[in-house]
Each structure stands twice: as structure tokens, then as C-alpha cells.
C-alpha positions in Angstrom: -30.1 -8.7 16.1 -26.5 -9.1 17.1 -25.3 -8.6 13.5 -27.6 -5.5 13.2 -26.2 -4.0 16.4 -22.6 -4.8 15.3 -23.1 -3.1 12.0 -24.6 0.0 13.6 -21.7 0.2 16.0 -19.3 -0.2 13.0 -21.1 2.7 11.2 -21.0 4.9 14.3 -17.2 4.2 14.7 -16.6 5.0 11.0 -18.7 8.2 11.3 -16.9 9.3 14.4 -13.5 8.7 12.8 -14.5 10.7 9.7 -15.6 13.6 11.8 -12.3 13.6 13.7 -10.3 13.6 10.5 -12.2 16.6 9.1 -10.3 19.9 9.5 -11.6 22.5 11.9 -9.3 25.2 10.6 -8.4 26.1 7.0 -5.2 27.8 5.9 -5.5 31.2 4.0 -2.8 33.3 2.4 -2.6 36.9 1.3 0.5 38.9 0.3 2.7 36.0 1.3 1.2 35.8 4.8 -0.5 32.8 6.3 -3.4 32.6 8.8 -6.4 30.3 9.4 -10.2 30.5 9.2 -13.0 28.3 10.5 -15.8 26.8 8.4 -17.8 30.0 8.5 -14.9 32.0 7.0 -14.1 33.8 10.3 -10.4 34.3 10.9 -9.3 32.4 13.9 -5.5 32.7 13.6 -4.1 36.0 12.4 -1.8 36.2 9.4 1.3 36.2 11.5 3.1 33.5 9.5 4.7 33.1 6.1 3.6 30.7 3.4 4.0 30.1 -0.3 1.4 29.0 -2.8 2.4 25.8 -4.4 1.3 23.4 -7.0 0.2 19.8 -6.4 1.9 17.4 -8.8 0.2 16.8 -12.1 -0.8 13.2 -12.6 0.8 13.3 -16.1 4.2 14.2 -14.5 3.9 12.2 -11.2 2.7 8.7 -10.3 -0.1 7.1 -12.3 -3.5 7.8 -11.0 -2.7 10.9 -9.0 -5.5 13.5 -9.0 -4.9 16.8 -10.7 -5.3 20.1 -8.9 -3.3 23.2 -9.6 -3.6 25.4 -6.5 -3.0 24.8 -2.9 -1.4 26.2 0.3 1.7 24.0 0.8 2.3 22.1 4.1 0.2 24.4 6.3 -2.8 22.1 6.9 -3.5 21.1 10.5 -3.1 17.3 11.2 -3.9 16.0 14.7 -4.0 19.5 15.9 -0.6 20.6 14.7 0.5 22.7 11.6 3.9 23.3 10.2 4.4 27.1 9.5 7.2 29.6 9.0 7.9 32.5 11.4 9.2 35.7 10.0 12.6 36.9 11.1 12.6 40.6 11.6 15.3 43.3 11.5 13.7 46.6 12.7 10.6 46.8 10.4 12.0 44.5 7.7 11.4 40.8 7.2 14.8 39.4 6.4 14.0 35.7 6.4 12.0 33.0 8.1 12.4 29.9 10.3 10.1 26.9 10.7 7.8 26.2 13.7 5.0 24.0 14.8 1.7 25.7 16.1 -1.4 24.4 17.7 -5.0 25.3 16.8 -4.9 28.5 18.9 -1.9 29.7 16.9 0.4 29.2 19.8 4.0 28.1 18.9 4.7 24.7 20.2 8.2 24.4 19.0 10.6 26.3 16.8 12.5 23.9 14.7 15.5 23.8 12.3 13.8 21.5 9.9 12.7 22.8 6.6 10.4 19.9 5.8 8.0 18.2 8.2 5.4 15.7 7.1 1.8 15.4 8.3 1.3 14.3 11.8 -0.2 10.8 12.0 -0.6 8.7 15.1 1.3 11.2 17.1 4.4 11.3 14.9 5.6 13.2 11.8 8.4 12.4 9.4 11.1 15.1 9.1 14.1 15.9 6.9 17.3 16.0 8.9 20.5 17.6 7.5 23.4 15.5 8.6 26.9 16.9 8.3 29.3 14.6 6.5 32.1 17.0 5.7 33.3 20.5 6.6 30.9 22.1 4.2 28.7 19.2 3.0 25.5 17.7 4.3 23.3 14.8 3.4 19.6 14.6 4.0 18.2 11.8 6.3 14.8 11.3 7.8 13.6 10.8 11.3 10.4 11.5 13.3 9.1 14.2 15.6 6.7 13.8 18.5 4.0 16.4 19.1 6.3 18.5 21.3 8.6 18.9 18.2 11.2 16.7 19.8 13.0 13.9 18.0 11.5 10.5 18.4 13.5 7.2 18.6 16.8 8.9 17.8 17.0 6.9 14.6 17.4 8.2 11.1 16.7 6.6 7.7 17.4 7.3 4.0 13.7 8.1 3.7 10.6 7.8 5.9 6.9 8.1 5.3 4.0 8.8 7.6 2.4 6.3 10.0 -0.8 4.4 9.1 -2.2 1.6 11.2 0.8 1.9 13.5 3.4 1.2 10.7 5.5 3.6 8.7 7.6 2.8 5.6 11.4 3.5 5.7 14.3 3.2 3.3 17.6 1.5 4.0 20.3 0.6 1.4 17.7 1.4 -1.4 15.1 -1.0 0.0 11.8 -0.3 1.8 10.6 -1.9 5.0 8.3 -0.8 7.9 8.8 0.3 11.5 6.3 0.6 14.4 5.6 3.7 16.5 8.5 2.8 18.8 11.0 2.9 15.9 11.4 -0.9 15.9 11.8 -2.7 12.6 8.7 -4.8 12.0 9.2 -5.7 8.3 12.8 -5.8 7.1 13.7 -3.6 4.1 13.3 -5.8 1.0 10.9 -4.0 -1.4 11.6 -1.6 -4.2 8.7 0.6 -3.5 5.7 0.8 -1.1 2.6 2.5 -0.1 0.9 2.8 3.3 -1.0 0.1 5.2 -4.8 0.5 4.7 -7.2 -2.1 5.9 -4.3 -4.3 7.1 -2.6 -4.5 3.7 0.1 -2.4 1.9 1.0 -2.3 -1.8 4.7 -3.1 -2.4 6.9 -3.5 -5.5 9.0 -6.6 -5.7 11.0 -7.8 -8.7 9.2 -5.3 -10.9 5.7 -6.2 -9.9 3.3 -4.9 -7.3 1.5 -7.1 -4.8 0.1 -6.6 -1.3 1.6 -7.7 2.0 0.2 -8.1 5.5 1.6 -6.7 8.7 4.1 -9.6 9.0 5.5 -8.7 5.6 4.0 -11.8 3.9 2.3 -11.6 0.6 -1.4 -11.7 0.9 -1.8 -10.9 -2.8 1.1 -12.0 -5.0 3.1 -9.4 -6.9 1.7 -9.5 -10.5 0.5 -5.9 -11.1 2.3 -3.0 -13.0 1.1 -0.6 -10.4 -1.1 -0.7 -7.3 -2.6 1.8 -4.7 -3.8 1.2 -1.2 -7.1 -0.4 -0.4 -9.8 2.2 0.2 -12.4 2.2 2.9 -14.7 0.6 0.2 -12.3 -2.4 0.4 -11.2 -2.1 -3.2 -7.7 -1.3 -4.6 -6.7 0.3 -7.8 -4.2 -1.8 -9.9 -2.8 -1.7 -13.4 -2.2 -4.6 -15.8 -1.2 -4.3 -19.5 -1.3 -0.5 -19.2 -5.0 -0.4 -18.1 -6.5 0.3 -14.7 -9.0 -1.9 -12.9 -10.0 -2.7 -9.3 -9.5 -5.8 -7.1 -11.0 -7.0 -3.8 -9.1 -8.1 -0.7 -8.7 -11.6 -2.1 -7.0 -10.3 -5.2 -9.9 -11.0 -7.5 -10.9 -8.4 -10.1 -14.0 -6.5 -9.1 -13.7 -4.4 -12.2 -11.5 -5.7 -15.0 -8.6 -3.5 -16.2 -10.0 -1.3 -19.0 -9.4 2.3 -18.0 -6.7 4.8 -19.3 -6.5 6.2 -15.8 -8.4 5.9 -12.5 -8.5 7.0 -8.9 -9.2 5.1 -5.6 -12.8 4.5 -4.4 -14.1 7.3 -2.2 -17.7 7.4 -0.8 -18.6 4.5 -3.0 -17.4 6.0 -6.3 -14.1 6.0 -8.2 -12.9 8.3 -11.0 -12.1 6.5 -14.3 -10.9 7.8 -17.7 -12.2 6.6 -21.0 -11.1 8.0 -24.3 -9.6 11.0 -22.5 -12.7 11.8 -20.5 -13.4 11.3 -16.8 -16.4 9.6 -15.3 -17.2 7.5 -12.3 -17.8 3.8 -11.5 -19.8 2.8 -8.4 -19.2 0.1 -5.8 -21.1 -2.4 -7.9 -18.6 -1.9 -10.7 -21.1 -0.1 -13.0 -20.5 3.2 -14.8 -22.5 5.5 -12.6 -21.5 8.7 -14.3 -20.6 8.5 -17.9 -17.1 9.7 -18.9 -17.8 13.2 -20.1 -15.5 15.6 -18.1 -12.1 17.0 -19.0 -10.9 16.0 -15.5 -12.2 15.0 -12.1 -11.3 14.6 -8.4 -12.6 12.2 -5.8 -16.0 12.4 -4.1 -15.8 14.0 -0.7 -18.6 15.3 1.4 -21.0 14.1 -1.3 -19.5 16.2 -4.1 -16.7 15.8 -6.6 -14.8 18.5 -8.4 -15.0 18.2 -12.2 -13.5 20.2 -15.1 -15.6 21.1 -18.1 -14.7 23.5 -20.8 -11.6 24.7 -18.9 -13.3 25.5 -15.6 -14.2 23.6 -12.5 -17.4 22.9 -10.7 -18.9 20.2 -8.4 -21.3 17.3 -9.2 -23.4 15.1 -7.0 -23.4 11.2 -7.1 -26.0 11.4 -9.8 -23.7 13.3 -12.1 -25.6 16.5 -12.0 -23.9 19.9 -11.3 -24.5 21.0 -7.7 -22.1 24.0 -8.1 -21.8 25.2 -11.7 -18.3 25.2 -13.4 -16.8 28.6 -12.7 -13.4 28.1 -11.0 -9.9 28.1 -12.4 -9.1 25.2 -10.1 -10.9 23.3 -7.4 -10.1 20.9 -4.5 -12.2 18.4 -2.6 -14.6 19.4 0.2 -13.2 18.8 3.7 -14.9 19.9 6.8 -17.7 21.6 4.8 -15.4 23.9 2.7 -13.4 23.5 -0.5 -10.5 25.5 -1.7 -10.9 27.1 -5.2 -9.2 29.6 -7.4 -11.1 32.5 -8.7 -9.5 34.9 -11.1 -6.0 33.9 -9.9 -7.0 34.4 -6.2 -7.4 31.7 -3.5 -10.9 31.3 -2.0 -13.0 28.9 0.0 -16.6 28.0 -0.8 -19.3 26.2 1.2 -21.5 23.5 -0.3 -24.0 26.1 -1.6 -21.2 27.5 -3.8 -21.0 30.7 -1.6 -17.6 32.2 -1.2 -17.0 32.3 2.6 -13.4 33.8 2.3 -11.4 35.2 -0.6 -7.9 36.5 -0.9 
């Protein structure tokens, strides 16, 4: 009875966390202007800000295993109730430039900043690029953190800094990576050549040319022996590479699925994208091929659906591998908060899970 109750409480907590992490507002752009809609497509924040359409890194040009999508609104998503936008600078009726700012979910400006790049807010803090003057006309880029008021946190800067996860964030010093806590205190001394985030109390790190996993004391829980590794997913499996092939390990470092795939993604909702002979399919949490490799490309499952590419266009499949929304989009992203961003004839749009367009540029 106790075990059953504990499991129910665990599921309730996970569901609540998932609901909190789902977006309430979605960025939209038209004519270089940025605003926000809700999940019904109703405009909540007018297009008073500036934004650029950007491309997410292609996996063939970026890190191994990154998912491929071609169309997105840049850094304008809300995270923990805050979004990073650009405010137009006006001269009479003309827009002559822009300056960065932070806004809340009502569109109210929290802070006008001088920072061109601000990372996503996580655990109340966001990494930020800080130009530091080192000569009369020369600057170098360092990294620090902002709190939710847009004010500098800790007063410390680093060569590079990532977002917080499980109360720890990676930083770079003298070419080596370590971790700080939310007070800016060094918890794990810089000693690694590369690192990911902490997920499920472990983080992938690169040491002496191999990836392993450390705990929150900086000790190796899984020795460095992989050519590449990603964070553990909520399904408690991690993507790793050995001898040029991808497989999956459990938290003890044992192979759950032996390395055999040309490419793969992390587990999401009990499924993971894999590539066999140039085609994408999915394995399930038992390590079985649940959906045969048949698609030109695929994203992760989110909200019960996964974006897949077939014959040059994107649609969405269910966990059985059947098309829930037929292929018709130039590009497609994962469902979040009930909507997915797609591209239709070169224009940005959002669809709901019935495939209906709720907003279109």
C-alpha cells in the first residue's frame, strides 16, 4: 500500500512539474515584429517588440545527436515567466535601432539591459554575455548571471557559463569546466574538457578524450569510456557513443541498448529517435524497435506526438507510428503546451493537435 501511494505521489509530482514547464504564451513574428499568443491563437501581447527568424543548428553541422529543425523564433520564449526581447529605438516615426529588455507575461518591461545575449531563465537565474573593456577600443566577452529583476547576481564572471539544472551550472575557467551553485560558489573545481547539465543527479563530462558521468561531488559515477554522451533523460537512460555507433546506458553504466545506430536522440515519453541506414525510427523503453526506421528525419516525442519528415515535408505521428497529422509542412517543431510551431509556404504558423492552424503569419 505504501509503495503504491508513493508511486502515485511521484507521478503526481512529475505531472505537476511537466505542466509548470509547459509554455502559456507562444512567440509570433510578422514583418520583423514580435508578439505573443495563447494556446487558442489569441494575441495576448501586441507586436511591440523586434525579433528575427533564426535557424536551429543542423545536427550534421553541430553536436552529434542534435535534432534537426529549420525554423524558429530566436531567444523569445518565456522561461519561468520571463522573455528576452528587443525594444525598438525610435526617431520621430522611424525605427533606427533596438535595445534588449526583459518582459513578464503581461508584456510589461521588467528591465532594460545592455546585454545582447541572455540565456533561458532556470532556477531563478539566466546566464548572460558581458562585454568587458580590456583596452581603449577593445572588449572581451565574459559570462555572468542575472536574477529575475535583470540585476547581476554574485558579481562574478567566467569565460563561459551555462544554465542552471538541479541547482548547479557549468562554468569555464582557464579552458576547463566546473560547476557552481546558485550562490555563485564553486562546488566542483574546473577540471573537465567539456560538460553537459546535471539530470537525475548525474552530468556527462569529457575527461582525457572520453565521456563519463559525475555525481554532484564531482566524482565519477560512470567512468569515462564513451566517445560522446548526453544527459540522462527522465526515462533514466542516457545516449552514448562507442566506436562511432550510438546506444543507451542505464544509471549503473550498463548498456540498455547496445551501440548500433548511426544517430540517435535522448528518450522522451518512453521513446527515442534512432537512425538506421539513413532512415529515422524509434526504440521504446524496453529497447525494442517500436517504429521501424522509415522517415527522412524525426524529432522527439512531446505531447504524445513526434514530428517526422517524409518525402520532403513534415507531419506528426503517434507512438504507434501512424500519422496523426499528415505530412504537409516545410518544417515542424515539437508540441509544447498544446501547440507546435510549423512553417507553411515560407510563413511561420502554430497548429493544435488536430492539425488546425490557430495562428499564421
